[in-house]
Structure formats: C-alpha cells, structure tokens
N, C-alpha and C positions, 0 to 999 in steps of 0.2 A: 504494500500500500504506500509506503514512503517513496518507492520508486515512481509511482504514478504522480504523487504530489510534486516531487522534484521535477519530473518531466513536464508537468503542467506549468510550473513556474518558469522553466526554461523556455518553453514556447511563448509564454506571456511576455517575458523579458525580451525575447527575440523580436516579437511583434513591435514592441515599443522602440527598439533600436533600429528597425527598418523603416520607421516613419520619416518622411521627407521633412527635413528641418525648415524648408521654405514654406511648408503647408501652414495655412492660417489656423490659429487656435480656434476651437469650436465656439468659445464664448464670443469671439469677435464676429462670427457669422450670424448670431441670433440677436445681437443688440439691435433694437429697432423693430423686432418682430412682435406680434401680438399673441396673447394667450388668454385663458380664462382662469380665474381664481377658484380654488376648491374650498379654502378656508378664509375666514375674514382675516385681514391684515391690519396692523396698526404699528405705529412707531415703537421700536423696542421689542416687538413680538413677531416672530416669523410664522409662516404658515406654508401652505403648498398651493401650486397652480399646475395646470396641465398644459403642456406644450408638445405638439406633434405626438400625442398619444402617450407621453411620459410624464411622470410626476417630478416636479422640481421644487426645491425649498426656496421660498421667497421672503423678501423683506421689503418694507416700504416706509417712507417718511410721512405717509398720509394714511388715513383710514380708508380701507377698501373692503367692500362687502363680498359675499359669496357670489360666484358666477358672474363677476364683473369682468369686463374686457380690460386687459392691462397691456402696457408696453414694457418690454424688457429694456432697461436702461444701463445696466452694468452688473458688476459682480463684486462682492465683498466676502473674501475667504470662500466658503462652500455655498454661500447664499446668493442667489440672483436677485438683483434689485429691480423693482417694478414700480410703475406709476399708472394711474387711471388713464386709459386711452381716450384722448379727446377728439 
C-alpha cells in the first residue's frame, strides 16, 4: 500500500513540474467572472459560492444574500473575494 501512495505522489509531483511556467495562474482567469452565492456573506465572515459547477470559499467587504449574483474581484490566501454584480 505504501508503494501505491508513493507512486501517486510521484505522478502528482511530476504533473506539477511539467506545467508550463508561462501559463497564466487560474485565479487571474476568473477575476471579473460572475457566480452565485450559496451562503450569505458579510465582512469578516466567509461563506461559499458556486462557480462553473464548483464550490469556492468567498469573502466580501459588503453584505451579500443567498443566491445573489456576484463578481469575483480577487483572492486573499485561500478565499476568493467577491462583490455584488451591478
């Protein structure tokens, strides 16, 4: 079993090392895109939103309700920052 784990790690690290260094980071390609909130958001409290069928952790400097349309404006550590889409 440890052989399988180490071989999985090896292929995972090989995948990362084969990535084109000129390739844009994923976060840069989604800034400006829109999504829908799943949880209510407020300053100092993160929640989740759905983007392209995936759940992402979100933070906001404004209060945002559930199922609101939001715009992705940036990233702070592992949390994507959003604002209400106007």
